N, C-alpha and C positions, 0 to 999 in steps of 0.2 A: 541521620539518613532518612529521607522520605521516599516511600514507595510510590511510584507513579502508577495509579490504578486505571489502566486502559479500559477495563470492563465498566467501571463507574462512569468515566467520561463518555464512552460509547453509548451507554444507557441514557445519559443526559441528552446527547445529540439526537438519538432516536426519538426521544420525547419531543424535541424541538422540531424535527422533520415531520413527525406524525401530526403535530398541531398545525403545521403549515399545510399539510395535505388535507386536513379537515376543513381548513379555510377555503382551499381550492375547490373541494367538493361542495361546500356551502354556496359558492358562487356559481355552481353548475359548470365550472371549467373542467377540462380533460385532466384526469389523474395521470401522474407520471407512469410511463410504461418502459420497463427494462427487459430486454431479451438477452438470453445467454445461449451460446452455442457450445456444446460439449462433444468432443470427439473421443471415442474409446471409453475405457473404464478404469482410468488411473485413479487409485484410491484417494490421493490428495485432492485431485481435481473434482472428483465426485463430492467430497465433503465440502469443498469451497463453494461449489455451485449450489448444493443443497442449502447451505447457510444463506447464500444470496437470495434464493427463492423464498426461504422462510422469512428473512428480514423484509423482503418486499411485502409479504402478507402482513407482517406486524405493522408496517408503516402505512399501509393502505395503497401501496403501488400496485399496478398491474404487472404481472411478470409472465414471460413466455420462455420455456426451455425447449431448445431444438437439439436433438441428439443424433449423432452419426456414429457408425461403427468405425473401428480403427482403420479399416481399409478404404475409407471414403477417398475419392480422388480429389486432387487439388482443384480441378475444374468445378467439381460439384460444390466444394466448399466456397469457392469464389462466387459461384452462382447464388448461393445462400446469402453471402455478404451483400451482393448486389440487390437481392430482394429486400433485405432489411434496410439497406440504404434508401430504397424507394418507398418503403412502407411508412406513410405519414403518421400512423398510430404509434409507431415505435420511436420513443424519444432518444433512447441510447441503447447500445448493445455491446456485448463483450464476446470475444472468441477466447475461451479458456485455454491458457497455455500451461504446459508445453503441448505442442502438436506432434503427431507422428513424424518420423524422420523424412518420409517421402513428400512432406508438405513444407513449403517455404514459409516460415513464420513472418518474415519481412514482407513477402508478397501479400499475405493475408492482411497484415496490419495496414499496409499502404492502401489496400483496396477499401478499407472502412472509411466512410464519410467522416472527416475529422469533426464535423458538427455533432456526430452521434458517438464519437470515440470516448466514452465515459471512463475507459481504462487509462486514457491519457498517453497512449503509446505512439500515436500517429506522428510522423515527422513534423506536421504543421503545429500540433500541440507542443511537441518537444521544443521546436524552434521558438515558438512564442514564449514558452516558459523560460528559455535561456536568456531572453532579452527583457523579461519582466512584463510581458503583455498578458492580458486576461486569457485564460485557456483552461482546459480540463487538466488538472494535475494528476499524476499517477497516484493511485490510492494509498500505498504504504508511505511514501514521502509526505503526502498531504496529512496523513494520520499522525506522523511524527511531529510535524509543525503544530498541529492542533494540540497535541499533548504539551509541548513546550509553552504554547500560548496559555492554555487553561491553567497550568501550574505557575504561570508568570515567571518563567525561568529566563534570566537575563542572557541575551545572546550577543548584544552589540559589542564589537571589538574582541570577542572571545575567540580562542583558537579551537576550531572544531576539526577533529580528526575522523574521517569517514573510512571505515575498513570495508573494502569491497568496491568494485567498479561496474556492477551490473547495470544494464539499461533500465531495469525495473526499480532498483532502490539506490544503489551507490552513486551513479552519475547524477540522477535527478535531485537527490537530497543534497548533494554537494553544491549543485547549481542554486538550489533554493536557499541554502544557508549563506550563499554569497550575496544574494540580492539585498538592495538597500531598503529593506523592510523589516518588520518584526513579525515573527522570528526570522533572524537573518543578520546581515551586517557582520558576519564572522570572517576571520581569516581561516580558509579551509585547506586542509591537507588531505589528499586521497591516497590511501595505502592499499596495496593489493598483493597478490601472491608473489610478485617479483620485487617487492619493496625490501631493501636490505636491512633497514634499521627500524623495523616496526615498533619495537619496545621503546626506543628513544623517542619516537614520534608520539606514541601514546602517553608517555610520561610528561610531555609538554602540553597535552590536551586539557582544555577546560571542559570540553564536551566531546564524548566519544559516541559515534553512531556505528555499531558493529553489525555489518551485513555481509559476512563472509560465507556463512553456511558451514562453519567449522565448529563443532561443539566445544564449548568451554575454552576457546582460543585465548581470550583475554584473561590473564591471571592477575592475582592481587599485586604482584610486584611490577605490573605494567602500568599502573595508574597512580596518580598523585591524590593527596587528600583534597576533598571538596569537589571532586570531578562529578559531572553529570553524565550518566551512562544510559544510552538508549540501545537496547538489545533487540535486533530484528531477527536473529537466528531462530529457526524452528526445525530442529533435526530430531527425528525419532531414533532414540538409542535404546538398546536392550536394558531392561530393569527388572530385577526380581521383586521389587517392591510394589509393582502395579499388577492389576488383574490381567491386562492385555499383554504384559511382558515387555512393554515399551514405555518410555516416558519422553515427553517433549522437552528438548534441551536447547538452550540458547547458545549464542556465541561467547557468552561471558560466564566465567566460573563464579557464579553468584555469591556463594558463601565466602569466597576469598575477597571479592571486589566490593560487595555491598557495604561493609563496615567503613570503607574509605570515602564513600560517595555522599554528595549532598542530595542527589536524586538518582534513582535507578528504576528501570522498568523490569518487572518480573517476566519469566516465560514459564507457562502461558499466562495470559491476563494483562499483558502490557500493550505492545504494538498491534498484536493480532486482531483484537476486537475493533481497533480503529480502522483497519483496512477496509472492512465491509461497509462501515458507515460513511467512509470517504467516497466510496463508489456510489452510495445512495445519494450523497450530497451532490455529486456530479450529475446523477440522473435527474434530480430535482432542478438543478441549474439548466440542464438540457431542456426539460419540459417547459420551464419558464422562459426559455430563449434568452437567458441572462448573459451568456458568453458570446454566442453567435446568433444574430437575429434571423 
């Protein structure tokens, strides 16, 4: 069993991006600029956005954080998106999800200029991804593919079972694993809360990508020997063993499943660190106008 070290891979990619930014600065060109819009004070969102701002500093990017209170109107938020769309200095921006219930996430996402949509959620980017055209890939699926690539894990002709059908992870990663590329070329099965025989499906899988958000859902008796397991789950569960009283838990019962695996990602330290560097890669691509001229 080999542990897939997302922290180490993310650190390597950060070095590669930082070196590229140094070259950009040396030529006197404009450094990449990422803006983030944060609504309210959700703990998880605060942490994610703080990490993004800190990573921008590490890499030499310019970053802007725009904050709104929870009661911001949809109109005000749409006006902010419009300003960012028209700001030539901003290469890419994100509106941190989830948003308060009174704001339509779909409306906000669709209002973002797809050429600045470094989260990869706009219908234009999703559509281009589904037919294999260059686009901004959603950060978590992109990070998963990067891990498979850096560990040279064979995917061609393999049966990949994706647990979860969210627009952020499940659906896009299933689409990417189907593409005629590496990593990809898989036979893909998507399972979700209404799937009757999840255990049988998992037992057939060469690769399992677990993105259900259900702590320790995948048990040892659900996987075959030699499987590759990518655990996307990050749920805070109570724990007497930590100072905070909580621990971050994946969708996979690690201690049971790991002994059967060829490769497995830990939680934390697996997919998580890759998500932010994937966003930074998209911002760099946006700054260089490599996807959309």
